[in-house]
LUMVEXBA-952233 format. One record per residue: x, y, z of N, C-alpha, C, O in turn. Coordinates in steps of 0.02 Angstrom, whole numbers, padded with zeros to 5 digits. Last residue first. Layout:
N
    n_u    n_v    n_w   ca_u   ca_v   ca_w    c_u    c_v    c_w    o_u    o_v    o_w
      X      Y      Z      X      Y      Z      X      Y      Z      X      Y      Z
...
END
This chain:
249
    n_u    n_v    n_w   ca_u   ca_v   ca_w    c_u    c_v    c_w    o_u    o_v    o_w
  05195  04544  04204  05150  04600  04189  05116  04588  04121  05076  04629  04099
  05278  04471  04337  05241  04457  04275  05192  04513  04263  05151  04529  04307
  05434  04463  04395  05375  04507  04401  05337  04501  04335  05361  04525  04284
  05525  04330  04458  05495  04360  04399  05435  04402  04419  05392  04380  04456
  05672  04329  04559  05600  04321  04551  05580  04353  04486  05615  04397  04460
  05821  04251  04624  05785  04290  04574  05710  04278  04579  05688  04224  04599
  05889  04165  04710  05904  04236  04714  05868  04279  04663  05883  04339  04658
  05884  04028  04605  05905  04053  04671  05922  04127  04668  05963  04148  04627
  05754  04056  04482  05818  04029  04505  05836  04059  04572  05807  04110  04593
  05604  04113  04549  05635  04079  04494  05699  04046  04518  05699  04011  04569
  05445  04158  04616  05514  04139  04627  05541  04100  04567  05504  04061  04537
  05341  04283  04550  05355  04211  04554  05429  04198  04566  05471  04224  04530
  05211  04392  04565  05283  04385  04576  05296  04311  04589  05266  04281  04633
  05088  04493  04519  05110  04424  04508  05186  04422  04512  05221  04446  04467
  04981  04590  04625  05042  04584  04585  05060  04510  04577  05048  04470  04622
  04876  04614  04714  04861  04602  04644  04921  04601  04598  04913  04610  04537
  04895  04625  04849  04890  04687  04811  04880  04677  04736  04876  04726  04699
  04906  04494  04895  04854  04537  04923  04842  04599  04880  04785  04623  04875
  05017  04448  04823  04952  04416  04815  04895  04460  04840  04842  04462  04809
  05116  04535  04875  05098  04536  04804  05030  04505  04792  04989  04532  04755
  05122  04496  05011  05101  04564  04993  05078  04566  04920  05026  04595  04905
  05169  04365  04993  05104  04376  05025  05078  04445  05007  05019  04453  04990
  05292  04392  04934  05243  04353  04897  05173  04361  04927  05124  04365  04891
  05356  04462  05038  05344  04494  04974  05290  04458  04934  05247  04490  04905
  05363  04364  05137  05323  04424  05149  05306  04459  05083  05250  04482  05073
  05452  04277  05072  05384  04255  05089  05338  04314  05101  05281  04315  05078
  05567  04356  05070  05534  04338  05007  05462  04315  05020  05417  04333  04983
  05555  04478  05203  05578  04415  05174  05543  04405  05107  05496  04441  05090
  05494  04589  05252  05559  04571  05281  05588  04507  05253  05639  04483  05277
  05389  04719  05227  05416  04660  05193  05486  04646  05220  05531  04687  05212
  05259  04810  05236  05306  04784  05286  05331  04717  05259  05299  04666  05267
  05205  04949  05139  05221  04878  05144  05273  04863  05198  05322  04899  05206
  05120  05058  05115  05160  05055  05176  05184  04985  05191  05183  04962  05248
  05057  05073  04997  05027  05025  05044  05063  05023  05111  05041  04990  05158
  05140  05161  04932  05071  05182  04945  05037  05137  04996  04995  05159  05035
  05257  05084  04918  05256  05144  04959  05186  05163  04980  05173  05179  05038
  05214  04981  04831  05243  04965  04896  05239  05025  04944  05220  05018  05002
  05173  05059  04721  05125  05019  04758  05150  04999  04827  05113  05001  04876
  05297  05113  04681  05242  05157  04703  05191  05118  04744  05169  05141  04797
  05363  04997  04643  05389  05037  04699  05335  05083  04726  05329  05093  04786
  05282  04959  04534  05288  04915  04592  05313  04955  04653  05286  04947  04708
  05304  05066  04446  05237  05055  04472  05238  05010  04534  05201  05021  04582
  05441  05048  04419  05417  05109  04450  05349  05100  04482  05336  05123  04537
  05437  04922  04359  05476  04931  04420  05455  04995  04457  05451  04996  04518
  05358  04947  04246  05335  04900  04296  05373  04909  04362  05342  04904  04415
  05439  05036  04174  05374  05058  04198  05351  05013  04255  05326  05037  04306
  05548  04953  04142  05558  05011  04186  05492  05035  04215  05488  05051  04274
  05486  04857  04060  05522  04836  04119  05529  04894  04168  05518  04886  04228
  05446  04918  03946  05396  04912  03999  05426  04885  04064  05395  04890  04117
  05569  04909  03871  05540  04973  03891  05493  04966  03950  05498  05004  03998
  05584  04754  03890  05634  04807  03892  05603  04872  03916  05609  04889  03975
  05547  04592  03956  05526  04656  03929  05583  04707  03935  05624  04702  03980
  05559  04416  03917  05579  04475  03954  05557  04538  03918  05548  04538  03857
  05428  04296  03904  05482  04335  03874  05496  04396  03917  05451  04424  03948
  05354  04136  03907  05377  04194  03945  05432  04230  03907  05477  04199  03879
  05208  04049  03864  05276  04069  03845  05294  04134  03880  05254  04180  03881
  05080  04005  03888  05123  04015  03945  05195  04033  03928  05238  04033  03972
  05001  04004  03777  05032  03941  03796  05080  03947  03854  05118  03901  03869
  05038  04171  03735  04996  04112  03725  05035  04048  03744  05094  04041  03729
  05144  04250  03859  05105  04247  03798  05062  04185  03795  05051  04151  03845
  05189  04350  03993  05171  04283  03971  05126  04287  03910  05076  04324  03909
  05332  04450  04030  05262  04443  04011  05250  04373  03986  05296  04340  03961
  05441  04510  04162  05425  04467  04104  05350  04474  04088  05311  04500  04128
  05577  04574  04248  05509  04587  04225  05496  04548  04161  05534  04552  04113
  05666  04515  04384  05663  04519  04311  05591  04526  04290  05548  04488  04313
  05750  04559  04532  05686  04557  04496  05697  04562  04421  05732  04607  04397
  05833  04471  04655  05842  04513  04596  05780  04504  04552  05760  04448  04537
  05825  04471  04831  05802  04443  04767  05813  04495  04713  05804  04555  04724
  05910  04429  04986  05891  04475  04932  05861  04435  04874  05871  04375  04869
  05993  04433  05140  05940  04403  05100  05914  04452  05048  05899  04509  05064
  06166  04444  05147  06105  04483  05153  06050  04451  05111  06060  04442  05051
  06284  04377  05122  06248  04362  05184  06183  04400  05193  06149  04389  05243
  06333  04432  05004  06308  04363  05003  06267  04347  05065  06220  04308  05062
  06281  04600  04968  06324  04552  05003  06292  04483  05008  06231  04477  05014
  06243  04651  04805  06217  04640  04872  06260  04587  04907  06274  04535  04877
  06362  04747  04712  06328  04683  04725  06302  04680  04797  06335  04703  04844
  06375  04878  04632  06367  04868  04704  06330  04804  04719  06271  04807  04738
  06389  04877  04498  06426  04929  04535  06420  04921  04610  06456  04953  04648
  06303  04779  04455  06375  04764  04455  06415  04816  04492  06470  04801  04516
  06183  04848  04457  06194  04796  04507  06267  04777  04512  06292  04761  04566
  06202  04925  04343  06207  04957  04408  06213  04906  04464  06246  04920  04514
  06190  04827  04243  06248  04871  04244  06256  04904  04312  06313  04911  04336
  06066  04768  04265  06126  04729  04280  06188  04774  04283  06233  04760  04323
  05957  04884  04352  05982  04851  04292  06046  04814  04309  06076  04826  04361
  05875  04851  04510  05924  04884  04467  05934  04847  04402  05921  04787  04397
  05796  04801  04607  05763  04819  04545  05811  04853  04496  05789  04880  04445
  05802  04698  04737  05848  04729  04689  05814  04739  04622  05804  04691  04584
  05764  04706  04896  05728  04696  04833  05766  04734  04780  05763  04796  04777
  05829  04634  05040  05841  04681  04985  05802  04659  04923  05807  04602  04901
  05804  04626  05216  05787  04599  05150  05796  04653  05095  05774  04709  05104
  05928  04714  05303  05876  04664  05304  05865  04637  05234  05913  04627  05196
  06037  04800  05297  05971  04825  05275  05914  04776  05282  05857  04793  05267
  06169  04830  05362  06122  04776  05381  06051  04795  05362  06008  04804  05406
  06276  04912  05342  06211  04944  05354  06158  04894  05376  06107  04914  05404
  06378  04825  05311  06379  04859  05377  06312  04891  05393  06294  04896  05452
  06337  04789  05183  06343  04738  05235  06342  04770  05304  06309  04745  05350
  06347  04910  05116  06281  04878  05124  06283  04826  05179  06236  04820  05218
  06485  04927  05121  06442  04976  05154  06372  04947  05165  06342  04958  05217
  06530  04819  05044  06549  04823  05115  06503  04870  05153  06483  04856  05209
  06474  04852  04919  06457  04788  04952  06472  04792  05027  06431  04772  05068
  06540  04973  04897  06467  04973  04906  06445  04908  04940  06402  04909  04984
  06673  04932  04884  06655  04982  04935  06580  04981  04949  06559  04986  05007
  06667  04844  04775  06686  04819  04842  06664  04867  04896  06640  04846  04949
  06614  04935  04671  06586  04870  04688  06603  04847  04759  06558  04834  04799
  06672  05064  04636  06613  05057  04678  06599  04988  04707  06574  04983  04763
  06789  05058  04560  06782  05110  04610  06728  05091  04661  06737  05100  04721
  06763  04954  04473  06818  04946  04521  06815  04999  04576  06835  04986  04633
  06658  05009  04401  06646  04948  04440  06702  04938  04491  06688  04917  04547
  06720  05114  04334  06676  05130  04391  06660  05068  04433  06650  05073  04493
  06893  05089  04301  06824  05076  04284  06779  05086  04345  06799  05069  04401
  06992  05222  04377  06983  05154  04350  06910  05145  04330  06870  05191  04340
  07012  05392  04321  06980  05343  04364  06987  05273  04334  06988  05265  04273
  07068  05473  04225  07094  05479  04294  07062  05430  04343  07083  05427  04401
  06921  05488  04129  06993  05496  04134  07015  05506  04207  06983  05544  04244
  06795  05369  04144  06814  05437  04160  06889  05442  04166  06920  05404  04203
  06690  05278  04050  06760  05277  04073  06783  05349  04083  06789  05386  04034
  06524  05226  04085  06570  05278  04062  06639  05269  04091  06646  05255  04151
  06427  05139  04130  06479  05113  04086  06528  05164  04061  06570  05148  04019
  06339  05214  04209  06377  05159  04239  06435  05137  04196  06487  05117  04222
  06353  05390  04170  06321  05325  04166  06367  05271  04193  06428  05281  04198
  06325  05556  04211  06373  05501  04214  06334  05436  04214  06288  05427  04253
  06287  05715  04248  06287  05668  04191  06343  05618  04201  06402  05636  04198
  06171  05797  04361  06237  05773  04340  06230  05732  04277  06175  05717  04255
  06097  05898  04489  06095  05870  04421  06166  05850  04401  06214  05882  04422
  06124  05847  04662  06122  05895  04607  06110  05859  04540  06114  05798  04536
  06018  05780  04792  06074  05773  04745  06067  05826  04691  06012  05847  04674
  05959  05738  04951  05966  05791  04902  06028  05780  04858  06083  05772  04883
  05866  05590  04984  05930  05625  04989  05935  05679  04934  05915  05666  04877
  05755  05514  04967  05744  05583  04986  05809  05621  04998  05807  05679  05019
  05809  05389  04933  05760  05420  04889  05750  05495  04904  05737  05534  04859
  05987  05384  04960  05918  05377  04983  05870  05414  04938  05888  05465  04908
  06100  05315  04841  06078  05371  04882  06005  05359  04902  05967  05328  04865
  06237  05218  04793  06167  05218  04813  06152  05278  04858  06187  05290  04908
  06354  05330  04707  06334  05265  04733  06261  05266  04752  06224  05310  04730
  06377  05449  04645  06369  05451  04718  06357  05382  04748  06352  05377  04809
  06389  05431  04505  06439  05471  04540  06436  05467  04616  06486  05479  04650
  06284  05335  04474  06354  05321  04456  06404  05366  04494  06457  05341  04513
  06159  05285  04596  06188  05331  04547  06260  05313  04532  06293  05279  04571
  06031  05196  04641  06102  05184  04632  06130  05229  04576  06125  05212  04517
  05924  05240  04769  05934  05243  04696  06009  05241  04683  06046  05282  04711
  05829  05160  04894  05891  05192  04874  05897  05188  04798  05877  05138  04767
  05697  05153  05012  05717  05154  04941  05784  05190  04933  05794  05245  04960
  05649  05163  05145  05658  05097  05114  05686  05096  05043  05699  05042  05017
  05630  05290  05195  05655  05238  05240  05678  05176  05203  05721  05139  05228
  05580  05363  05089  05640  05386  05123  05671  05333  05167  05732  05331  05175
  05464  05292  05059  05518  05294  05011  05584  05314  05045  05636  05285  05032
  05392  05326  05176  05410  05256  05164  05467  05253  05113  05515  05215  05123
  05372  05462  05151  05413  05442  05208  05436  05370  05201  05493  05353  05218
  05284  05449  05045  05351  05478  05033  05398  05461  05090  05457  05449  05080
  05175  05397  05115  05208  05356  05063  05277  05383  05047  05324  05345  05036
  05145  05505  05199  05161  05440  05227  05198  05397  05177  05247  05363  05195
  05114  05608  05109  05172  05615  05153  05193  05548  05182  05253  05534  05190
  05067  05536  04948  05055  05574  05009  05116  05571  05055  05165  05535  05041
  05130  05561  04782  05119  05519  04840  05106  05562  04901  05131  05618  04906
  05168  05642  04679  05096  05638  04693  05080  05591  04752  05022  05583  04769
  05304  05630  04667  05278  05695  04686  05204  05693  04705  05179  05736  04741
  05331  05503  04615  05337  05514  04688  05306  05580  04711  05283  05585  04768
  05308  05416  04503  05272  05479  04513  05272  05499  04587  05219  05511  04616
  05330  05289  04447  05333  05297  04520  05297  05361  04541  05259  05362  04590
  05323  05323  04312  05276  05274  04340  05274  05278  04416  05221  05271  04446
  05430  05412  04304  05363  05436  04287  05310  05388  04315  05258  05411  04339
  05532  05327  04335  05515  05378  04384  05449  05412  04368  05416  05439  04412
  05535  05242  04221  05528  05214  04289  05502  05268  04337  05456  05255  04375
  05548  05337  04112  05493  05290  04117  05482  05264  04188  05426  05265  04213
  05598  05504  04167  05601  05444  04125  05548  05394  04146  05509  05406  04192
  05696  05580  04299  05636  05575  04259  05642  05512  04216  05685  05470  04229
  05762  05623  04460  05761  05581  04401  05694  05583  04366  05641  05587  04398
  05728  05706  04568  05778  05728  04519  05772  05688  04454  05775  05716  04399
  05646  05640  04654  05616  05694  04614  05664  05719  04561  05643  05750  04512
  05731  05554  04716  05672  05525  04684  05635  05576  04641  05597  05558  04597
  05824  05643  04774  05843  05601  04717  05782  05574  04680  05782  05572  04619
  05774  05809  04809  05773  05738  04827  05784  05694  04766  05757  05707  04713
  05891  05928  04740  05823  05907  04753  05825  05834  04775  05875  05801  04762
  06011  06063  04756  05991  05992  04755  05915  05986  04758  05880  06033  04777
  06118  06182  04672  06063  06163  04717  06043  06090  04706  06057  06060  04654
  06300  06169  04659  06234  06181  04631  06179  06157  04679  06193  06116  04723
  06424  06134  04712  06395  06199  04730  06324  06210  04706  06290  06255  04730
  06477  06016  04667  06484  06032  04739  06447  06095  04760  06439  06108  04820
  06452  06013  04530  06424  05962  04573  06426  05980  04647  06381  05962  04685
  06484  06094  04422  06456  06126  04482  06428  06075  04532  06384  06092  04572
  06525  06014  04319  06574  06062  04346  06550  06090  04413  06591  06109  04455
  06406  05949  04288  06460  05912  04322  06511  05959  04353  06537  05945  04407
  06338  06055  04225  06309  06023  04284  06363  05986  04323  06366  05991  04385
  06421  06077  04116  06418  06128  04169  06387  06100  04233  06406  06119  04288
  06387  05965  04044  06456  05973  04066  06459  06023  04123  06494  06013  04173
  06258  05988  04007  06269  05943  04063  06341  05941  04086  06356  05918  04141
  06259  06062  03893  06251  06099  03957  06262  06054  04017  06274  06079  04072
  06256  05972  03790  06321  05995  03814  06317  06035  03878  06367  06042  03914
  06143  05926  03730  06155  05904  03799  06221  05930  03828  06240  05911  03883
  06138  05965  03599  06082  05985  03642  06094  05968  03715  06057  05992  03759
  06252  05906  03543  06249  05978  03550  06195  06000  03600  06204  06048  03637
  06280  05755  03640  06269  05793  03580  06262  05867  03595  06267  05888  03652
  06396  05668  03737  06345  05720  03736  06340  05752  03667  06391  05774  03639
  06482  05569  03795  06440  05556  03736  06381  05604  03733  06323  05583  03726
  06574  05591  03889  06507  05579  03913  06457  05566  03857  06398  05553  03869
  06687  05615  03809  06688  05560  03857  06617  05541  03878  06601  05482  03885
  06644  05729  03736  06663  05667  03703  06659  05607  03750  06630  05556  03733
  06621  05822  03836  06566  05803  03792  06581  05738  03755  06537  05697  03745
  06751  05833  03886  06697  05807  03929  06638  05784  03887  06609  05732  03900
  06816  05890  03778  06836  05824  03800  06781  05792  03843  06767  05733  03838
  06748  06014  03774  06748  05969  03716  06765  05897  03736  06733  05850  03714
  06774  06070  03901  06706  06054  03880  06704  06005  03822  06663  05960  03821
  06874  06046  04025  06882  06045  03952  06814  06022  03923  06799  05962  03921
  06828  06038  04152  06868  06097  04135  06880  06102  04060  06894  06156  04034
  06770  05917  04175  06727  05970  04150  06765  06034  04132  06737  06078  04101
  06867  05840  04236  06851  05827  04165  06812  05886  04135  06822  05902  04077
  06855  05890  04367  06916  05901  04328  06904  05891  04254  06928  05931  04213
  06728  05842  04401  06740  05914  04400  06803  05930  04359  06803  05978  04321
  06754  05704  04393  06705  05735  04348  06714  05810  04344  06710  05839  04290
  06849  05686  04494  06866  05669  04425  06817  05701  04376  06838  05724  04323
  06777  05725  04608  06838  05762  04589  06855  05749  04516  06873  05795  04479
  06678  05625  04608  06660  05695  04599  06720  05735  04576  06716  05776  04530
  06756  05511  04633  06720  05517  04570  06700  05590  04557  06706  05613  04500
  06808  05542  04762  06852  05525  04706  06817  05535  04639  06845  05565  04593
  06696  05560  04843  06743  05616  04832  06785  05603  04770  06797  05648  04730
  06647  05429  04836  06607  05485  04811  06652  05545  04797  06646  05577  04744
  06747  05354  04899  06736  05347  04828  06693  05402  04798  06702  05421  04740
  06727  05418  05033  06791  05420  04996  06781  05408  04921  06805  05449  04882
  06592  05393  05075  06616  05461  05063  06679  05462  05020  06685  05503  04974
  06528  05278  05109  06550  05285  05039  06578  05355  05024  06587  05372  04966
  06477  05284  05234  06543  05253  05227  06570  05259  05157  06629  05246  05145
  06347  05330  05223  06401  05380  05229  06470  05351  05226  06519  05387  05215
  06218  05278  05164  06283  05244  05165  06341  05294  05168  06381  05299  05121
  06138  05426  05110  06133  05356  05129  06202  05323  05121  06239  05340  05075
  06212  05586  05151  06186  05536  05104  06181  05468  05137  06216  05453  05185
  06272  05678  05229  06201  05667  05241  06172  05613  05196  06113  05596  05203
  06401  05696  05189  06391  05664  05254  06318  05647  05267  06303  05608  05312
  06388  05767  05071  06406  05697  05068  06394  05661  05134  06379  05601  05134
  06281  05874  05016  06311  05860  05081  06326  05786  05083  06282  05745  05096
  06261  05990  04886  06273  05921  04905  06309  05915  04971  06361  05946  04982
  06173  06143  04935  06221  06103  04895  06234  06034  04926  06219  06022  04985
  05996  06142  04978  06065  06161  04990  06112  06118  04948  06093  06063  04927
  05864  06149  04852  05897  06125  04912  05969  06150  04919  05998  06176  04871
  05807  06181  04735  05804  06232  04787  05838  06210  04851  05841  06248  04900
  05843  06160  04559  05831  06136  04626  05831  06194  04675  05852  06249  04659
  05901  06111  04395  05890  06158  04449  05881  06126  04517  05907  06072  04531
  05814  05985  04295  05867  06033  04310  05851  06073  04373  05797  06068  04401
  05781  05811  04306  05754  05879  04310  05812  05927  04326  05855  05911  04367
  05856  05695  04191  05848  05723  04258  05816  05793  04254  05824  05828  04204
  05895  05540  04113  05863  05605  04111  05847  05629  04181  05827  05590  04225
  05946  05417  04148  05991  05464  04113  05962  05533  04112  06000  05582  04112
  05908  05362  04313  05887  05376  04245  05937  05424  04213  05967  05465  04247
  05958  05223  04419  05944  05294  04405  05915  05301  04335  05900  05251  04302
  05876  05078  04492  05926  05109  04449  05910  05183  04441  05854  05204  04455
  05843  05043  04667  05822  05063  04600  05881  05085  04558  05931  05109  04585
  05815  04934  04796  05868  04966  04757  05843  04979  04687  05825  04932  04651
  05737  04934  04948  05724  04929  04877  05779  04967  04840  05789  05027  04852
  05751  04850  05097  05783  04902  05056  05768  04886  04983  05783  04832  04959
  05657  04819  05245  05671  04806  05175  05706  04866  05143  05692  04924  05159
END
């Protein structure tokens, strides 16, 4: 199984790992678009004011221009530890034991805007770039990433894919049609069984679900396996339209 997570806008600074090694990242076939996006971000960072405008950075976040300027040379940390925010706080990967972290490394990828999907334990630097940002010198990020990521995923033959990404990041790398997958929508049920989608708690639920999968060492190779695991572990997951499930919280 491959679990696809969205990134977070907020990230831990610094790091102790070696600088970014594109050849060591998940889906090494994406090296060319990775190089293209990194080059464009580094070039943009030469003009701090323009970079701050493009990246929509206020005064307190302008230091992130320097993060982009140093993408190739700054220290790295595992991606799952780099990101902060609601989803990654709920996942809380730093408190998982070695076996669960190893599970994350084998089964989880985080879909970043500058690097595409990276493995949970792949070392990445701090950066600033969102899925919807238009970077000078680049076509829309969807045009940079979508076909290349779909092809790379198809070649990687990941088996069953559990897609927990936001729609913006799913658009940057659609799961190939021939790969069995489900897209997860987080919902809650009110009185009378009325169902509504969640926003803030959507991220928390996805992080908690990923943590539970890792902590249990889940062996999931199909939707049926996922439903069996969910029933055993106390999660409510219901099939919906073709290719989608609801996570009820």
